[in-house]
N, C-alpha and C positions, 0 to 999 in steps of 0.2 A: 504494500500500500504506500503510495508516494506521500511525502510530507506536505505537499502543497494543497491538501484537501481543505475545503472550507470547514469551519468549526462544527457545523451541523452534521457533518459526515462522521463524526466521532461521538456518538451519544454517550458512550461509557465515560469518555473523558469529560464531557459536560456534566454528567452526574457527579463525578469525582470532584470537579471544580465547585459545583454548587454546594455539595456537602461541606467542603472546606470553608466556603464563604459563610455558611450558616454556623459552623463551629466557631469560626473566628468572631462573628458578631455576638454570639452567645457568651463566649469567653470575655470579650471586651466589656459587655454589659455587667457581667459578674465582677470583673476587676474594678469597674467604675463605681458600682453601687453597693457592693458588699461592705466596704469599709465605712461608707456613709451611713448605711443602715446600722452597722455595729455601734457607731459613735452616737448617732442621733436617736435611735429607737431603743436599742438594747442598753446603752449607757456605758459602752466599753471605752477604755482609753485609746488614744491613737496607736500606741504600741500593741495593745491587745487586738485592735482591729487589723493591724498589719499582720499579726500572727494568724488571725482568722483567714486572711487572704492567702497566706503561705500554706496553711492547712488545706484550703480549697484546691490550690495548685498541686500540692503533693498528692491529694486524693485523686485528682484528675490524671496525674501521671501514673499513679498506681493502677487506676482503672484501665487506662490504655494498655499498659503492659499485661494486666490480667486478662482483658478481653482479647488481646493478641494471642496469648497462650491458649485461651479457650477456643479461639478460632482455629489454631493449629490442631488442637485435639479433635474438635468436632468435624472439621473438614479434612482431616488426615493429610494436611500439607498440600491439598489440591486447591489451586487458586486459578481463576481466569487470568490469562496473561496481561490483560489491561490493568490489573491492579498494580503490577510492578512498573509498567511504563506504557506510554502511549504507542500505538502501532506505528511502524515505519512505513 
């Protein structure tokens, strides 16, 4: 498959891109509003609110690793090629 295809010719790549955009938007919202919520509503100090954000990020990293391992187990290492790279 040549590289000069229009973007609509690669629906799997568009799905991957869209998923990344949604993940980035969600993560940005959490990073922006979680410390504000912690300080203004819950009554945390600024340092405790920062620790809350750090815990949320650590949880997200652990979840990605855990879900990747679960995917390896459930799918038996079989993945569609488009997950690793876009078609050439």
